[in-house]
Structure formats: structure tokens, C-alpha cells
KOLMIVO-752476 format. One line per field, with one value per residue (C-alpha): residue number from 1; y, z, x; residue in one letter. Coordinates in steps of 0.1 Angstrom, whole numbers, plus 5000, padded with zeros to 4 digits. Each point is the difference from the previous one (the first is absolute). Example, Ala and Ser with C-alpha at 12.3 -4.5 7.8 and 13.67 -1.06 7.14 Angstrom:
residues 2
i: (1_2)
Y: (4955_5034)
Z: (5078_4993)
X: (5123_5014)
aa: (a_s)
***
This chain:
residues 168
i: (1_2_3_4_5_6_7_8_9_10_11_12_13_14_15_16_17_18_19_20_21_22_23_24_25_26_27_28_29_30_31_32_33_34_35_36_37_38_39_40_41_42_43_44_45_46_47_48_49_50_51_52_53_54_55_56_57_58_59_60_61_62_63_64_65_66_67_68_69_70_71_72_73_74_75_76_77_78_79_80_81_82_83_84_85_86_87_88_89_90_91_92_93_94_95_96_97_98_99_100_101_102_103_104_105_106_107_108_109_110_111_112_113_114_115_116_117_118_119_120_121_122_123_124_125_126_127_128_129_130_131_132_133_134_135_136_137_138_139_140_141_142_143_144_145_146_147_148_149_150_151_152_153_154_155_156_157_158_159_160_161_162_163_164_165_166_167_168)
Y: (6966_4974_5001_4980_4983_4995_4962_5003_4997_5023_5013_5005_5022_5030_5027_5032_5022_5000_5013_5032_4980_4963_4982_4965_4989_5028_5003_5013_5010_5015_5031_5018_4996_5000_4972_5008_4983_5006_4988_4974_4997_5016_4997_5005_5005_5027_5025_5013_4996_4999_5002_4988_5029_5002_4998_4965_5012_5002_5032_5007_5015_5034_5008_4967_4970_4973_5013_4972_4984_4963_4969_4969_5018_4989_5025_5001_5025_5006_5026_5031_4990_4980_4983_4988_4973_4992_4988_4989_5018_5019_4992_5032_5006_5029_5015_5025_5012_4995_5010_4995_5019_4980_5010_5031_4999_4989_4970_5003_4974_4985_4973_4970_4962_4982_4990_5004_4978_4997_4992_4989_4995_5023_4994_5016_4974_5001_5037_4999_5004_4968_4995_4965_4981_5010_5007_4983_5026_5002_5021_5028_5007_5034_5007_5009_5006_4963_4972_4985_4965_4975_4975_4971_4987_4970_5011_5036_5026_5025_5030_5024_5034_5025_5003_5017_5025_5016_5003_5020)
Z: (5689_4973_4962_4984_4968_4968_5005_5034_5020_5029_5004_5032_5027_5011_5027_4982_5028_5035_5017_5021_5029_5005_5001_5001_4990_4974_4969_4966_4967_4967_4996_4967_4992_5036_5026_5035_5033_5028_5034_5018_5034_5017_5037_4993_4970_4974_4980_4980_4962_4980_4962_4978_4982_4967_5018_5013_5036_5020_5016_5024_4982_5017_5016_4989_5024_5005_5020_5026_5007_4991_4992_4980_4980_4965_4971_4969_4972_4984_4973_5013_5036_5022_5030_5032_5014_5038_5015_5034_5027_4977_4980_4981_4963_4987_4965_4980_4963_4976_4964_4975_5022_5032_5031_4995_5034_5035_5016_5017_5020_4979_5015_5020_4998_5026_5018_4995_4975_4998_4970_4978_4963_4980_4966_4977_4989_4987_5006_5036_5021_5019_5030_5001_5030_5035_5030_4999_5011_5004_4973_5010_4978_4985_4995_4964_4977_4991_5025_5010_4989_5015_4975_5008_4977_5017_5035_4991_5007_4973_5008_4975_5012_4979_4965_4976_4989_5035_4999_4968)
X: (8473_5007_4997_4972_5010_4978_5002_4984_5032_5010_5035_5019_4986_5021_4994_4991_4989_4986_4969_5002_4984_5005_4967_4987_4964_4999_4979_5010_4984_5008_4978_5004_5037_5013_5006_4985_5007_4976_4989_5019_5016_5031_4994_4963_4977_5010_4980_5029_5003_5032_5005_5028_5016_5018_5033_4992_4995_4969_4987_4971_4970_4997_4966_4984_4995_4974_4971_5005_5034_4998_5021_4992_4973_4989_5003_4979_4995_4966_4998_5019_4997_5024_4985_5018_4977_5000_5033_5012_4980_4977_4969_4997_5006_5020_5000_5020_4999_5029_5008_5028_5024_4991_4980_4978_4983_5006_4983_4967_4980_4972_4979_5011_5000_4979_5033_5037_5019_5038_5021_4970_5004_4978_4984_4975_4975_4965_4994_5012_5032_5007_5023_5014_5013_5012_4977_4966_4974_4963_4985_4977_4970_4996_5037_4995_4971_5000_4996_5033_5007_5024_5014_5024_5027_5014_5007_5009_4972_4994_4979_4984_5010_4981_4986_5024_4973_5001_5039_5006)
aa: (x_x_x_x_x_x_x_x_x_x_x_x_x_x_x_x_x_x_x_x_x_x_x_x_x_x_x_x_x_x_x_x_x_x_x_x_x_x_x_x_x_x_x_x_x_x_x_x_x_x_x_x_x_x_x_x_x_x_x_x_x_x_x_x_x_x_x_x_x_x_x_x_x_x_x_x_x_x_x_x_x_x_x_x_x_x_x_x_x_x_x_x_x_x_x_x_x_x_x_x_x_x_x_x_x_x_x_x_x_x_x_x_x_x_x_x_x_x_x_x_x_x_x_x_x_x_x_x_x_x_x_x_x_x_x_x_x_x_x_x_x_x_x_x_x_x_x_x_x_x_x_x_x_x_x_x_x_x_x_x_x_x_x_x_x_x_x_x)
***
């Protein structure tokens, strides 16, 4: 971690803890007032979830995992839901519920993209969740209640994934 200064500067980084399981290609999110690290790879895709505790160390969240092990997924929060979208080797979406104290439910599979996407940027824009970049895929019709749209910004493909109204 590193301190952030009021003038916009960033202090020196220092090691403040370590994960219970080493992982590459992981995703992370602040849910409620807790930092979660999930998915990733350690000799294969991971489903485990770790949370940063008050002591500055990570611990595995007991009894809670992703529904499907994945790596290079994209995370987005919409309302009280956190979504893990696609990832390397999977096209499915997974969601869980969180509150002020963090995760309040496990992840369940919830829909799928028309093809897998790895390490995509994810943004909320114009009432939709959009995945930006990575694998170019053919869009299947009927994936959501709205017709899928393919939009190009320069040479980077941007795909509308799902209307926000269906994700809350």
C-alpha cells in the first residue's frame, strides 16, 4: 500500500501483507468497507476469495467461492451486486450480493457472454455495462433483453454487455 496525499501525490509503496494463496491474473474490489481478491491463476484457474482483515493480513473467506474458477475476469459493482464477467476459458457471468460489511452471499452463475473475454476493461455507461477491448468475438443475438450492439472506438472493440436495469 501507499499513502495518498491531499495534493494528489502518492507516497512510497510498502509491503503490508500477503495473500494466503499466490495468484496471478486476479481481480479485486472494495465491497462495503473490505478489500476482496478473487479468481486468478496458480497452476490453473482459482475460485477462492480472500479478504483483507483489520490486522493487515488476508484470509480466505470461509465457505464462499466463485461458482466457476476463472482468471482474467472483469469485476463490476451494480447496486448491491458484484459481478465477475467472463474470463479466460469461461463465458459465464457470476454474481454475489454485498452490504456495508462486505459479501453477504456466495457467487452464483448468472447468464453468459456470447464468447469468452480476457482482461477486458469494464465501464458503466448510458445505462449499460460495457466490456472494452481484448478478444474480438461474434455477437449472438438474444443474449439479453435488448439487441446486442457492437461499437468501435478506433480499433478497439466495445461490446454492450447487458442493460443495467437487468443487473440490479
